[in-house]
C-alpha positions as CSV (number, residue, x, y, z in Angstrom):
1,X,49.1,-36.4,4.8
2,X,47.7,-39.6,6.2
3,X,44.7,-39.5,8.5
4,X,46.5,-41.0,11.5
5,X,49.3,-38.5,11.2
6,X,46.8,-35.6,11.0
7,X,45.0,-36.9,14.2
8,X,48.4,-37.2,16.0
9,X,49.3,-33.6,15.1
10,X,45.9,-32.3,16.2
11,X,46.2,-34.1,19.5
12,X,49.7,-32.7,20.2
13,X,48.5,-29.2,19.3
14,X,45.6,-29.5,21.7
15,X,47.9,-30.7,24.4
16,X,50.2,-27.7,23.9
17,X,47.4,-25.2,24.0
18,X,45.9,-26.7,27.2
19,X,49.3,-26.8,28.9
20,X,50.2,-23.3,27.9
21,X,48.0,-21.9,30.7
22,X,50.3,-23.7,33.3
23,X,53.6,-23.1,31.5
24,X,52.8,-19.4,30.9
25,X,51.0,-17.9,33.9
26,X,50.3,-14.6,32.2
27,X,48.0,-16.4,29.8
28,X,49.8,-14.6,26.9
29,X,50.0,-17.8,24.9
30,X,46.2,-18.2,25.1
31,X,45.4,-14.6,24.6
32,X,47.8,-13.7,21.9
33,X,48.7,-16.8,19.9
34,X,46.1,-19.4,20.4
35,X,44.0,-18.4,17.4
36,X,47.1,-18.1,15.2
37,X,48.0,-21.7,16.1
38,X,44.4,-22.8,15.5
39,X,44.4,-21.2,12.0
40,X,47.7,-22.9,11.2
41,X,46.3,-26.3,12.4
42,X,43.4,-26.3,9.9
43,X,45.8,-27.5,7.1
44,X,46.2,-30.8,9.0
45,X,42.6,-31.4,9.7
46,X,40.6,-33.7,7.4
47,X,37.5,-32.4,5.7
48,X,34.6,-33.5,7.8
49,X,30.8,-33.6,7.6
50,X,28.3,-32.8,10.3
51,X,29.0,-36.1,12.1
52,X,32.7,-35.5,12.1
53,X,33.5,-38.1,9.6
54,X,36.0,-37.4,6.8
55,X,34.4,-36.7,3.5
56,X,35.8,-38.3,0.4
57,X,34.8,-37.4,-3.2
58,X,36.7,-40.2,-4.8
59,X,34.8,-42.4,-7.2
60,X,35.9,-45.9,-8.3
61,X,38.5,-46.0,-11.1
62,X,36.4,-48.3,-13.3
63,X,33.4,-48.1,-15.7
64,X,30.8,-47.9,-13.0
65,X,28.6,-44.8,-13.4
66,X,29.1,-41.6,-11.4
67,X,26.5,-40.7,-8.7
68,X,23.1,-39.7,-9.9
69,X,23.0,-35.9,-10.3
70,X,20.7,-34.0,-8.0
71,X,17.8,-32.5,-10.1
72,X,17.9,-29.5,-7.7
73,X,21.5,-28.9,-8.7
74,X,20.6,-28.0,-12.2
75,X,20.1,-24.4,-13.4
76,X,19.6,-22.9,-16.9
77,X,23.3,-22.1,-17.0
78,X,24.9,-25.0,-15.2
79,X,25.0,-27.4,-12.3
80,X,26.3,-27.2,-8.8
81,X,26.7,-29.5,-5.7
82,X,29.3,-30.0,-3.0
83,X,31.6,-32.0,-5.4
84,X,31.2,-30.3,-8.8
85,X,30.4,-27.0,-10.5
86,X,29.5,-26.6,-14.2
87,X,29.0,-23.1,-15.7
88,X,27.7,-22.9,-19.2
89,X,28.3,-20.0,-21.7
90,X,27.4,-19.4,-25.3
91,X,29.3,-16.8,-27.4
92,X,28.8,-15.7,-30.9
93,X,32.0,-14.2,-32.5
94,X,33.0,-13.7,-36.1
95,X,30.4,-16.1,-37.5
96,X,31.1,-18.8,-34.9
97,X,28.8,-20.1,-32.2
98,X,30.9,-21.3,-29.3
99,X,29.5,-23.6,-26.6
100,X,31.6,-23.4,-23.4
101,X,31.4,-25.4,-20.2
102,X,33.7,-24.5,-17.2
103,X,34.0,-27.4,-14.8
104,X,35.6,-27.7,-11.4
105,X,35.6,-30.9,-9.4
106,X,36.9,-32.0,-6.0
107,X,38.6,-35.3,-7.0
108,X,40.3,-36.4,-10.2
109,X,38.2,-39.5,-10.4
110,X,35.2,-37.3,-11.3
111,X,36.8,-36.7,-14.7
112,X,35.8,-39.9,-16.3
113,X,35.4,-41.8,-19.6
114,X,32.6,-44.0,-20.8
115,X,32.6,-46.6,-23.5
116,X,29.9,-48.0,-25.8
117,X,30.7,-51.7,-25.2
118,X,31.4,-53.7,-22.1
119,X,35.1,-53.9,-22.8
120,X,37.6,-51.3,-23.8
121,X,38.7,-53.5,-26.7
122,X,35.2,-53.6,-28.1
123,X,34.5,-52.0,-31.5
124,X,30.9,-51.2,-30.5
125,X,29.5,-47.7,-30.9
126,X,26.6,-45.8,-29.3
127,X,25.2,-42.3,-29.3
128,X,27.0,-40.0,-26.9
129,X,23.7,-38.9,-25.4
130,X,22.9,-42.6,-24.6
131,X,26.3,-43.1,-23.0
132,X,25.9,-39.9,-21.0
133,X,22.7,-41.2,-19.6
134,X,24.2,-44.6,-18.9
135,X,27.1,-43.1,-16.9
136,X,25.0,-40.5,-15.0
137,X,27.1,-37.7,-16.6
138,X,26.5,-34.2,-15.4
139,X,28.1,-33.0,-18.7
140,X,29.6,-35.1,-21.4
141,X,31.5,-34.6,-24.7
142,X,32.6,-36.9,-27.5
143,X,36.0,-38.4,-27.1
144,X,38.5,-39.3,-29.9
145,X,36.4,-42.2,-31.3
146,X,39.3,-44.7,-30.8
147,X,37.3,-47.5,-32.5
148,X,37.4,-45.5,-35.7
149,X,41.1,-46.1,-36.2
150,X,41.5,-49.0,-38.6
151,X,45.2,-49.2,-38.2
152,X,45.0,-49.3,-34.4
153,X,48.1,-47.1,-34.1
154,X,47.2,-44.9,-31.2
155,X,47.9,-44.5,-27.5
156,X,44.6,-45.1,-25.6
157,X,43.7,-45.5,-22.0
158,X,40.2,-45.3,-20.4
159,X,39.6,-45.4,-16.6
160,X,43.1,-46.7,-16.0
161,X,42.7,-49.5,-18.5
162,X,45.0,-49.8,-21.5
163,X,43.4,-50.2,-24.9
164,X,46.6,-49.9,-26.8
165,X,49.8,-48.0,-26.5
166,X,51.2,-47.7,-30.0
167,X,52.7,-44.3,-30.4
168,X,51.9,-42.6,-33.7
169,X,54.7,-40.2,-34.5
170,X,52.4,-38.2,-36.7
171,X,49.8,-37.6,-34.0
172,X,49.7,-35.7,-30.6
173,X,48.8,-37.4,-27.4
174,X,46.9,-36.2,-24.3
175,X,47.5,-38.1,-21.1
176,X,45.4,-37.4,-18.0
177,X,47.2,-38.6,-14.8
178,X,45.9,-39.8,-11.4
179,X,45.8,-36.2,-10.2
180,X,43.6,-35.0,-13.1
181,X,46.5,-33.1,-14.7
182,X,47.0,-32.9,-18.4
183,X,50.2,-33.9,-20.2
184,X,50.6,-33.2,-24.0
185,X,53.1,-34.9,-26.3
186,X,53.4,-33.2,-29.7
187,X,54.0,-35.8,-32.4
188,X,54.3,-38.4,-29.6
189,X,57.5,-36.8,-28.4
190,X,59.6,-39.8,-27.4
191,X,61.9,-38.0,-24.9
192,X,59.0,-36.3,-23.1
193,X,57.1,-39.6,-22.9
194,X,60.0,-41.4,-21.4
195,X,60.3,-38.7,-18.7
196,X,56.6,-39.1,-18.0
197,X,57.1,-42.9,-17.7
198,X,59.8,-42.2,-15.1
199,X,57.5,-40.1,-13.0
200,X,55.5,-43.1,-11.9
201,X,52.2,-41.3,-12.3
202,X,49.3,-43.5,-13.0
203,X,47.5,-42.9,-16.4
204,X,43.7,-42.6,-16.0
205,X,43.0,-41.6,-19.6
206,X,44.9,-41.1,-22.8
207,X,43.8,-39.9,-26.2
208,X,45.4,-39.8,-29.6
209,X,43.8,-37.2,-31.9
210,X,45.0,-33.6,-31.7
211,X,46.5,-31.4,-32.5
212,X,47.7,-30.1,-29.2
213,X,46.5,-26.5,-29.0
214,X,48.1,-25.0,-25.9
215,X,51.0,-26.6,-24.0
216,X,52.5,-25.4,-20.7
217,X,50.5,-22.1,-21.1
218,X,52.0,-21.4,-24.5
219,X,49.9,-21.1,-27.7
220,X,51.1,-23.6,-30.3
221,X,51.4,-22.9,-34.0
222,X,49.2,-25.4,-35.9
223,X,50.7,-27.8,-38.5
224,X,48.8,-27.0,-41.7
225,X,49.1,-30.7,-42.7
226,X,47.7,-32.2,-39.5
227,X,44.5,-34.2,-39.6
228,X,41.4,-33.5,-41.6
229,X,41.0,-30.1,-43.2
230,X,43.1,-28.2,-40.6
231,X,42.9,-24.9,-42.3
232,X,39.2,-25.2,-43.1
233,X,36.3,-24.0,-41.0
234,X,34.7,-27.1,-39.4
235,X,32.9,-28.0,-36.2
236,X,35.5,-28.6,-33.6
237,X,35.7,-30.0,-30.0
238,X,38.4,-29.3,-27.5
239,X,39.1,-29.9,-23.8
240,X,41.5,-27.8,-21.7
241,X,42.9,-27.6,-18.2
242,X,42.6,-24.2,-16.5
243,X,44.1,-25.0,-13.1
244,X,44.2,-27.9,-10.6
245,X,40.9,-29.8,-11.0
246,X,39.6,-27.0,-13.2
247,X,38.7,-27.6,-16.8
248,X,36.9,-26.2,-19.8
249,X,35.0,-27.9,-22.6
250,X,34.6,-26.1,-25.9
251,X,32.5,-26.9,-28.9
252,X,32.7,-24.7,-32.0
253,X,29.6,-25.3,-34.0
254,X,29.8,-25.5,-37.8
255,X,28.1,-26.4,-41.0
256,X,25.0,-24.5,-40.0
257,X,23.5,-21.2,-41.2
258,X,24.5,-19.5,-37.9
259,X,28.0,-20.9,-37.5
260,X,30.7,-21.6,-40.0
261,X,33.1,-23.5,-37.7
262,X,36.8,-22.8,-37.1
263,X,40.3,-23.8,-38.2
264,X,42.7,-25.6,-35.9
265,X,44.5,-22.3,-35.4
266,X,41.3,-20.5,-34.6
267,X,40.4,-23.1,-32.0
268,X,43.9,-22.9,-30.5
269,X,43.6,-19.1,-30.3
270,X,40.3,-19.4,-28.6
271,X,41.5,-21.9,-26.0
272,X,44.6,-19.8,-25.2
273,X,42.5,-16.7,-24.8
274,X,40.3,-18.5,-22.3
275,X,43.4,-19.1,-20.2
276,X,44.1,-22.8,-20.7
277,X,47.3,-24.2,-19.4
278,X,46.9,-27.2,-21.7
279,X,44.4,-27.7,-24.5
280,X,43.7,-30.5,-26.9
281,X,41.6,-30.9,-30.0
282,X,39.3,-34.0,-30.1
283,X,37.3,-35.5,-32.9
284,X,35.2,-32.8,-34.6
285,X,32.9,-32.6,-37.5
286,X,29.6,-34.5,-36.9
287,X,31.3,-36.3,-34.1
288,X,31.5,-33.2,-32.0
289,X,28.7,-33.5,-29.4
290,X,28.1,-31.9,-26.0
291,X,25.4,-33.3,-23.7
292,X,24.0,-31.6,-20.6
293,X,21.0,-32.5,-18.5
294,X,19.6,-35.0,-20.9
295,X,19.8,-32.7,-24.0
296,X,22.3,-31.2,-26.4
297,X,24.1,-28.0,-25.5
298,X,24.3,-27.1,-29.2
299,X,22.2,-27.1,-32.3
300,X,21.9,-30.8,-32.8
301,X,19.2,-33.5,-32.9
302,X,19.2,-37.2,-32.4
303,X,18.8,-37.5,-36.2
304,X,22.3,-36.2,-36.8
305,X,24.0,-37.5,-33.7
306,X,26.9,-39.8,-34.7
307,X,27.4,-43.1,-32.8
308,X,30.9,-43.4,-31.3
309,X,33.0,-45.6,-29.2
310,X,33.6,-43.3,-26.2
311,X,32.8,-40.1,-24.3
312,X,34.6,-37.9,-21.8
313,X,32.3,-36.9,-18.9
314,X,32.2,-35.3,-15.5
315,X,30.3,-36.9,-12.6
316,X,29.1,-35.8,-9.3
317,X,30.4,-37.6,-6.2
318,X,27.6,-36.7,-3.9
319,X,25.6,-39.7,-2.7
320,X,21.8,-39.2,-3.4
321,X,21.2,-40.5,0.1
322,X,22.5,-37.1,1.4
323,X,20.3,-34.9,-0.8
324,X,17.9,-34.2,2.0
325,X,20.6,-33.2,4.5
């Protein structure tokens, strides 16, 4: 609802409440119904700060960094401020170390992508940890390494900018729309993509990697011929949507003494069990990287961090000028 409309409704509501004492001499309206009306009205009121101004958590849809995270917002198991909450968890199950980050945000623009170069068409690469620092990421993960596709047959958007939109019928696509909602297209399903095109929703980000793991709340059966070593135990990286503006990042460690990695189906099962509505596999192996608070949330060092073209990250939208308030 537009701000002017909300203000008009609030003014009309106030007028009705004030006039009720005259229209109903018994005062029944004020005594019995005023608070019910007031409760109903809150849905029309804009979110406001102490000064009464509407608070917006929207960040620019471009490659400018997010706001600087507040050092006081960090804890050993996550980060929290008025615009974002990150909760970290490590699990060890069946010979696999799982690194999990649950993220909730106030605005879809806080789910962002960063690139190594100055242009989305650049083939430059950089370390995910360096990109996370550059973009003020609260938490960041490796993306789909789009510059590593020599055939350039993929569907890629970053921060609303099209890199290319060649649909690869052998690959799955993840689109994140202007509301922060995930849309999965298995084997670039042509009919479903046409329906999405008709919706008029703006594309903020799009990735071609996969496979899709969970779609519309349903666990998918993995194609045993999809991608690199789908039935082998490898390091894997996935992102999932849990609810509106609620997400989970999952890294399955592998190729270490403590963790053997997982298959595609093992990763899909895990994301489904977490409660994902949609979940998508990103570039794994040595590419799989999760960065939190200037360090790795995994068993990794800068010596074996792989330079890549892009990251997915979450940013705070709280202005540092308000930290002392």
